[in-house]
KOLLUMTOR-531036 format. One line per 5 residues: their letters; for each residue z, x, y of N, C-alpha, C. Coordinates in nm, 3 decimals, padded with zeros to 5 digits, m for minus. Each point is the difference from the previous one (the first is absolute). Layout:
BEGIN
a) Z/X/Y/Z/X/Y/Z/X/Y | ...
//
This chain:
BEGIN
mfklf) 13.244/12.815/06.762/m00.061/m00.113/00.045/m00.008/00.000/00.157 | 00.131/00.079/00.063/m00.023/m00.007/00.128/m00.101/00.067/00.069 | m00.005/00.127/m00.040/m00.124/00.080/00.039/m00.146/m00.067/m00.019 | m00.019/m00.051/m00.124/m00.117/m00.076/m00.024/m00.038/m00.107/00.124 | 00.119/m00.071/00.007/m00.007/m00.120/00.123/m00.032/00.085/00.132
llsfp) 00.079/00.079/00.038/m00.042/00.065/00.126/m00.129/00.050/00.001 | m00.064/00.068/m00.079/m00.127/00.060/00.000/m00.121/m00.125/m00.012 | 00.036/m00.129/m00.080/m00.101/m00.063/00.014/00.007/m00.119/00.075 | 00.115/m00.032/00.082/00.006/m00.106/00.101/m00.080/00.003/00.112 | m00.057/00.102/00.045/m00.122/00.028/00.104/m00.107/m00.102/m00.050
nlceg) m00.034/00.027/m00.148/m00.135/m00.075/m00.050/00.037/m00.146/00.007 | 00.100/m00.043/m00.039/00.043/m00.157/00.005/m00.022/m00.038/00.165 | 00.059/00.052/00.082/m00.009/m00.020/00.142/m00.153/m00.001/00.045 | m00.079/00.124/m00.054/m00.129/m00.017/00.038/m00.092/m00.110/m00.080 | 00.030/m00.045/m00.101/m00.072/m00.123/m00.058/00.046/m00.127/00.085
iigvl) 00.119/m00.012/00.048/00.054/m00.130/00.090/m00.065/00.005/00.140 | 00.007/00.124/00.053/m00.059/00.003/00.139/m00.139/00.005/m00.006 | m00.069/00.032/m00.111/m00.142/m00.008/00.010/m00.045/m00.113/00.001 | 00.049/m00.098/m00.094/m00.020/m00.149/m00.010/00.004/m00.068/00.121 | 00.118/00.032/00.062/00.042/m00.075/00.129/m00.086/00.057/00.108
tltgi) m00.037/00.124/00.037/m00.090/00.046/00.104/m00.130/m00.070/m00.015 | m00.067/00.025/m00.113/m00.139/m00.063/m00.055/00.000/m00.149/00.045 | 00.091/m00.062/m00.040/00.017/m00.143/00.025/00.006/m00.053/00.155 | 00.078/00.099/00.055/00.020/m00.017/00.161/m00.125/00.014/00.068 | m00.075/00.111/m00.048/m00.142/00.038/00.050/m00.115/m00.114/m00.033
giyln) m00.002/m00.069/m00.102/m00.048/m00.083/m00.045/00.002/m00.127/00.072 | 00.131/m00.051/00.032/00.025/m00.108/00.046/m00.037/00.024/00.175 | 00.007/00.094/00.032/m00.045/00.018/00.142/m00.149/m00.005/00.012 | m00.064/00.059/m00.081/m00.153/m00.031/00.004/m00.041/m00.113/m00.050 | 00.083/m00.095/m00.067/m00.046/m00.117/m00.031/m00.013/m00.089/00.125
tylni) 00.078/00.019/00.101/m00.026/m00.086/00.124/m00.119/00.015/00.071 | m00.083/00.078/m00.059/m00.131/m00.001/00.052/m00.105/m00.005/m00.127 | 00.044/m00.001/m00.123/m00.100/m00.013/m00.103/00.027/m00.152/m00.063 | 00.099/m00.058/00.006/00.065/m00.126/m00.049/m00.067/m00.002/m00.159 | 00.110/00.084/m00.078/m00.033/00.016/m00.140/00.112/m00.068/m00.062
pkyfi) 00.029/m00.069/m00.106/00.098/m00.059/m00.059/00.117/00.109/m00.019 | 00.121/m00.043/00.036/00.110/00.117/00.006/00.016/00.055/m00.153 | 00.003/m00.081/m00.099/00.007/00.039/m00.143/m00.109/00.114/m00.054 | m00.130/00.005/00.072/m00.063/00.086/m00.021/00.033/00.130/00.066 | 00.066/m00.007/00.105/00.052/00.123/00.090/00.113/00.053/m00.099
yilav) 00.091/m00.070/m00.036/00.113/00.038/m00.093/m00.050/00.067/m00.105 | m00.097/m00.053/m00.064/m00.047/00.069/m00.138/m00.072/00.114/00.023 | m00.080/00.013/00.108/m00.085/00.120/00.064/00.092/00.119/00.015 | 00.127/m00.049/00.069/00.107/00.116/00.061/00.063/00.042/m00.127 | 00.043/m00.072/m00.091/00.044/00.047/m00.131/m00.095/00.081/m00.083
vlati) m00.123/m00.035/m00.007/m00.086/00.088/m00.073/m00.026/00.113/00.059 | m00.021/00.018/00.127/m00.024/00.116/00.067/00.112/00.100/00.006 | 00.115/m00.066/00.031/00.138/00.093/m00.042/00.005/00.052/m00.116 | m00.013/m00.094/m00.120/m00.021/00.055/m00.154/m00.079/00.121/m00.012 | m00.134/m00.027/00.072/m00.082/00.125/m00.035/00.035/00.112/00.082
yvttq) 00.055/00.004/00.102/00.058/00.111/00.065/00.090/00.071/m00.052 | 00.096/m00.084/m00.047/00.134/00.077/m00.042/m00.009/00.033/m00.143 | m00.073/m00.071/m00.070/m00.053/00.050/m00.153/m00.071/00.119/m00.003 | m00.099/00.015/00.091/m00.096/00.110/m00.015/00.073/00.122/00.073 | 00.097/m00.014/00.091/00.077/00.108/00.013/00.082/00.060/m00.075
elkih) 00.084/m00.101/m00.073/00.091/00.048/m00.122/m00.084/00.055/m00.098 | m00.124/m00.033/m00.030/m00.086/00.053/m00.116/m00.043/00.142/00.041 | 00.007/00.046/00.133/m00.046/00.098/00.041/m00.154/00.007/00.021 | m00.057/m00.114/00.036/m00.156/m00.008/m00.005/m00.038/00.020/00.147 | 00.102/m00.001/00.096/m00.009/00.044/00.132/00.147/00.042/00.045
nlggn) m00.006/00.087/00.137/00.139/00.058/00.044/m00.009/m00.054/00.156 | m00.026/m00.113/00.028/00.006/m00.040/00.131/00.124/m00.015/00.055 | 00.083/m00.052/m00.098/00.146/00.005/00.075/00.102/00.147/00.010 | m00.087/00.085/m00.062/00.084/00.127/m00.005/m00.040/00.063/m00.136 | 00.061/00.099/m00.017/m00.011/00.097/m00.138/00.091/m00.070/m00.094
nvydp) m00.070/m00.085/m00.113/00.088/m00.083/m00.052/00.004/00.067/m00.145 | 00.118/m00.030/m00.086/00.027/00.056/m00.114/m00.002/m00.109/m00.102 | m00.079/00.014/m00.117/m00.002/m00.126/m00.083/00.143/m00.020/m00.068 | 00.057/m00.130/m00.007/00.131/m00.029/m00.076/m00.006/m00.160/m00.016 | 00.020/m00.007/m00.127/m00.004/m00.134/m00.057/00.096/m00.087/00.044
ndlif) 00.090/00.058/00.051/00.138/m00.073/00.064/m00.052/m00.061/00.137 | m00.093/00.087/00.064/m00.033/m00.038/00.122/m00.111/m00.103/m00.011 | m00.072/m00.012/m00.083/m00.103/m00.084/m00.032/00.077/m00.148/m00.030 | 00.102/m00.009/m00.067/00.064/m00.104/m00.052/00.067/m00.045/00.128 | 00.081/00.063/00.084/00.060/m00.045/00.121/m00.097/m00.040/00.115
savgl) m00.120/00.036/00.009/m00.125/m00.044/00.077/m00.032/m00.126/m00.049 | m00.005/m00.031/m00.128/m00.041/m00.129/m00.046/00.101/m00.071/00.009 | 00.115/00.035/m00.008/00.113/m00.120/00.033/m00.013/m00.033/00.140 | m00.009/00.117/00.108/m00.011/m00.037/00.157/m00.136/m00.078/00.025 | m00.114/00.011/m00.060/m00.088/m00.074/m00.001/00.010/m00.160/m00.049
figtm) 00.093/m00.008/m00.102/00.028/m00.129/m00.023/00.122/m00.088/00.083 | 00.087/00.085/00.045/00.108/m00.038/00.101/m00.121/m00.068/00.149 | m00.068/00.108/00.042/m00.070/m00.045/00.105/m00.098/m00.094/m00.009 | m00.042/m00.042/m00.134/m00.087/m00.115/m00.022/00.099/m00.152/00.009 | 00.117/00.032/m00.083/00.080/m00.108/00.020/00.049/m00.054/00.116
iifll) 00.015/00.128/00.099/00.027/m00.022/00.148/m00.104/m00.097/00.061 | m00.122/00.057/m00.010/m00.119/m00.076/00.071/00.003/m00.132/m00.068 | m00.040/m00.024/m00.122/m00.008/m00.149/m00.040/00.114/m00.094/00.005 | 00.149/00.070/00.028/00.098/m00.108/m00.004/00.012/m00.025/00.157 | m00.028/00.084/00.102/00.009/m00.028/00.133/m00.106/m00.030/00.071
qptir) m00.120/00.006/m00.048/m00.129/m00.040/00.036/m00.019/00.017/00.155 | 00.026/00.111/00.059/00.001/00.067/00.126/m00.153/m00.058/00.086 | 00.025/m00.038/00.129/m00.121/m00.042/00.074/00.035/00.066/00.125 | m00.091/00.003/00.084/m00.023/00.043/00.163/m00.045/m00.111/00.075 | 00.083/m00.054/00.090/m00.032/m00.075/00.095/m00.033/00.061/00.166
inksq) m00.142/m00.021/00.010/m00.037/00.052/00.126/m00.050/m00.100/00.076 | 00.038/m00.004/00.147/m00.033/m00.067/00.091/m00.130/00.026/00.028 | m00.118/m00.083/m00.013/m00.134/00.035/00.037/m00.039/m00.063/00.106 | 00.114/m00.045/00.091/m00.052/m00.080/00.123/m00.013/00.111/00.115 | 00.047/00.098/m00.001/00.007/00.097/00.073/m00.106/00.075/00.033
//
């Protein structure tokens, strides 16, 4: 169990960090586009899910040479879920002083 956790934990982190990073980029771009924040949150989750899932299913190797493991897919899904919960519970925003 410990070995399984150590080998699959990076996938959990990848799911969380992917959602948070895409949300941050979307929120920053939103200062210029004025899109509803929930649309940005949903778009970030969808894009992160597509990237992580297609990587785990070996459709692409953009993150490196990946080996298919069902446990990695499960940990990635849990990471995406945790990232989604963080986004929707905290509802992050960026405040930029536009007077400068």
